[in-house]
C-alpha positions in Angstrom: 47.5 -2.4 22.8 47.3 0.3 20.1 47.8 -2.3 17.4 45.0 -4.4 18.9 42.6 -1.5 19.0 43.6 -0.6 15.4 43.0 -4.2 14.3 39.6 -4.2 16.0 38.7 -0.9 14.3 39.7 -2.3 10.9 37.6 -5.4 11.5 34.6 -3.3 12.5 35.0 -1.1 9.4 35.3 -4.2 7.2 32.2 -5.8 8.7 30.2 -2.5 8.4 31.5 -1.9 4.9 30.7 -5.5 3.9 27.2 -5.1 5.3 26.5 -1.9 3.5 27.8 -3.4 0.3 25.6 -6.4 0.7 22.6 -4.2 1.5 23.2 -2.0 -1.5 23.2 -5.1 -3.7 20.4 -6.9 -2.1 18.0 -4.2 -0.8 15.5 -4.8 -3.6 15.3 -8.5 -2.8 15.2 -7.8 0.9 12.2 -5.5 0.5 10.4 -7.8 -1.9 10.7 -10.8 0.5 9.8 -8.6 3.5 6.5 -7.8 1.7 5.5 -11.1 0.2 6.3 -13.6 2.9 4.9 -12.1 6.1 2.0 -10.4 4.3 0.8 -13.7 2.8 1.1 -15.4 6.1 -0.8 -12.7 8.0 -3.6 -12.2 5.5 -4.0 -15.8 4.4 -4.2 -14.4 0.9 -1.6 -14.5 -1.9 0.5 -11.4 -1.8 2.9 -10.9 -4.7 5.3 -8.3 -6.0 6.5 -8.0 -9.5 9.7 -6.0 -8.8 11.3 -3.6 -6.3 13.7 -0.9 -7.2 15.1 1.0 -4.2 18.2 3.3 -4.6 20.6 2.5 -1.7 21.9 6.1 -1.7 18.7 8.0 -1.0 16.2 5.3 -0.3 13.8 6.4 -3.1 12.3 3.9 -5.5 9.2 2.0 -6.6 7.4 -1.2 -6.1 5.8 -2.6 -9.2 3.1 -5.2 -9.7 1.7 -5.5 -6.2 -1.2 -7.9 -5.9 -3.1 -8.6 -2.7 -5.4 -11.5 -3.3 -8.6 -12.5 -1.5 -8.8 -14.9 1.4 -10.6 -18.2 0.6 -14.3 -17.9 0.1 -14.4 -14.8 -2.2 -15.2 -14.9 -5.9 -13.4 -11.8 -7.2 -9.7 -12.1 -8.3 -8.2 -9.7 -5.8 -8.6 -7.1 -3.1 -6.0 -4.7 -4.4 -3.8 -4.5 -7.5 -1.3 -1.7 -8.0 1.1 -1.4 -10.9 3.2 1.3 -9.2 3.9 2.2 -5.6 6.3 5.1 -4.9 8.4 4.7 -1.8 11.0 6.6 0.1 12.9 5.0 3.0 15.4 6.6 5.4 18.3 4.3 4.6 20.1 5.1 7.9 17.2 3.4 9.7 17.1 0.1 7.7 19.3 -1.8 10.2 17.6 -0.3 13.3 14.6 -1.7 15.2 12.3 1.1 13.9 12.5 1.8 10.2 11.4 5.3 9.1 9.5 5.3 5.8 9.3 8.9 4.5 6.6 8.3 1.9 4.4 5.6 0.4 2.2 6.5 -2.6 -0.1 3.9 -4.0 -0.8 5.2 -7.5 -4.1 4.3 -9.3 -4.7 0.9 -7.7 -7.5 -1.4 -8.7 -9.6 -2.1 -5.5 -12.4 -4.7 -5.3 -14.6 -4.5 -2.2 -16.5 -7.7 -2.0 -19.2 -8.8 0.5 -19.3 -12.5 1.0 -21.9 -14.6 2.9 -20.8 -13.3 6.3 -18.2 -10.6 5.9 -16.4 -8.4 3.4 -12.9 -9.3 2.0 -11.4 -6.4 4.0 -13.1 -7.7 7.2 -11.6 -11.2 6.5 -8.1 -9.7 5.9 -8.3 -7.8 9.2 -9.6 -10.8 11.1 -6.7 -13.0 9.7 -4.1 -10.4 10.6 -5.5 -10.0 14.2 -5.4 -13.8 14.6 -1.8 -14.0 13.3 -0.6 -11.2 15.7 -2.5 -12.6 18.7 -3.4 -10.6 21.8 0.2 -10.3 23.3 2.6 -12.5 21.2 5.6 -10.4 20.3 7.7 -13.2 18.9 6.5 -12.5 15.3 6.7 -8.7 15.4 10.3 -8.1 14.2 11.1 -4.6 13.0 8.7 -1.7 13.5 7.8 1.0 11.0 6.9 4.7 11.1 5.4 6.0 7.9 5.5 9.8 7.7 3.0 10.0 4.7 0.9 7.3 3.1 -1.2 8.1 0.1 -3.7 6.1 -2.0 -4.6 8.2 -5.0 -6.6 7.9 -8.3 -8.0 4.5 -7.3 -10.4 2.6 -9.5 -12.8 0.9 -7.1 -15.3 -1.8 -7.7 -17.9 -3.5 -5.5 -19.2 -7.0 -5.5 -21.4 -9.3 -3.4 -22.0 -13.0 -3.1 -25.2 -12.9 -5.2 -23.3 -11.3 -8.1 -21.1 -14.3 -8.8 -17.9 -12.4 -9.1 -19.2 -9.6 -11.2 -18.6 -6.0 -10.1 -19.9 -2.5 -10.4 -17.8 0.7 -10.3 -17.9 2.8 -7.2 -16.2 6.1 -6.3 -13.2 6.0 -3.9 -11.8 9.4 -2.7 -8.0 9.7 -2.2 -6.7 8.6 1.2 -3.9 10.4 3.0 -2.4 9.2 6.4 0.2 11.1 8.3 2.8 9.9 10.8 1.4 6.4 11.0 2.9 4.7 14.0 4.8 7.6 15.4 2.8 8.0 18.6 3.4 4.3 19.4 7.1 4.4 18.6 6.5 2.3 15.5 4.1 -0.3 14.3 4.7 -3.9 13.2 4.0 -4.6 9.5 0.8 -6.4 10.7 -0.4 -3.4 12.7 0.4 -1.1 9.8 -1.6 -3.4 7.5 -4.5 -3.0 10.0 -4.3 0.8 9.9 -4.3 0.9 6.1 -7.1 -1.6 5.8 -9.2 0.4 8.3 -8.7 3.6 6.4 -9.6 1.9 3.1 -12.7 0.2 4.6 -13.9 3.6 6.0 -13.8 5.2 2.6 -15.4 2.2 0.8 -18.1 1.9 3.5 -19.1 5.5 2.9 -19.2 4.9 -0.9 -20.9 1.5 -1.0 -24.2 0.3 0.3 -24.5 -3.5 -0.3 -28.2 -3.3 0.6 -28.8 -0.7 -2.1 -26.6 -2.7 -4.5 -28.7 -5.8 -3.9 -31.9 -3.8 -4.4 -30.7 -2.1 -7.6 -29.3 -5.3 -9.0 -32.6 -7.0 -8.3 -34.6 -4.3 -10.0 -32.3 -4.5 -13.0 -32.9 -8.2 -13.2 -36.6 -7.8 -12.9 -36.7 -5.2 -15.7 -34.6 -7.5 -17.9 -36.9 -10.4 -17.1 -40.0 -8.3 -18.0 -38.4 -7.2 -21.2 -37.6 -10.8 -22.2 -41.1 -11.9 -21.3 -42.5 -9.0 -23.5 -40.7 -10.5 -26.5 -42.9 -13.6 -26.3 -46.3 -11.9 -25.9 
């Protein structure tokens, strides 16, 4: 019996050791795939990541070249583009149902807030995520996340509207800081986390951008330009 127990223990240690070895060698690819595939499906927009570098020892690292495109119907090239995102994951929780993310810092992203014919690009993203998740379907949820700190800082924000034909104007975007996202609910699915971040981003952009004023100011600029051109031919 002791030999059997010892043999089982050795098998368990071998399996766990093998899993940790595989994880240490493939963590970057796992995180990259975990971002690109479900995010693209949920948002109905192209989501791409250039590279992922996560240290398997302490869970610290960075995600480079993140691009969140726009859903169909919008004229600007993307919703958000970030060359660097700093991350820190509690490695001990990676194999659990709820993964603890210590910190996410989106550094100097390029954000384009576009108003289409019926809604903004953020509204469209949120609508697509909600449709993907459904009212009560849990089959697509998978792992849940708790994010202790999420920061979007030094963002370069632009605004656009359908009548501008893809052109943009620069607008201010204050830093965003969210604390303990998902903790009260025992974790959020990636889709739910996406909704939280989109809502926070939309709140800041809505306070910074008035599409009505943008339309008026653009119209006035065009009128002045038209008057100046007409003046050349008097």
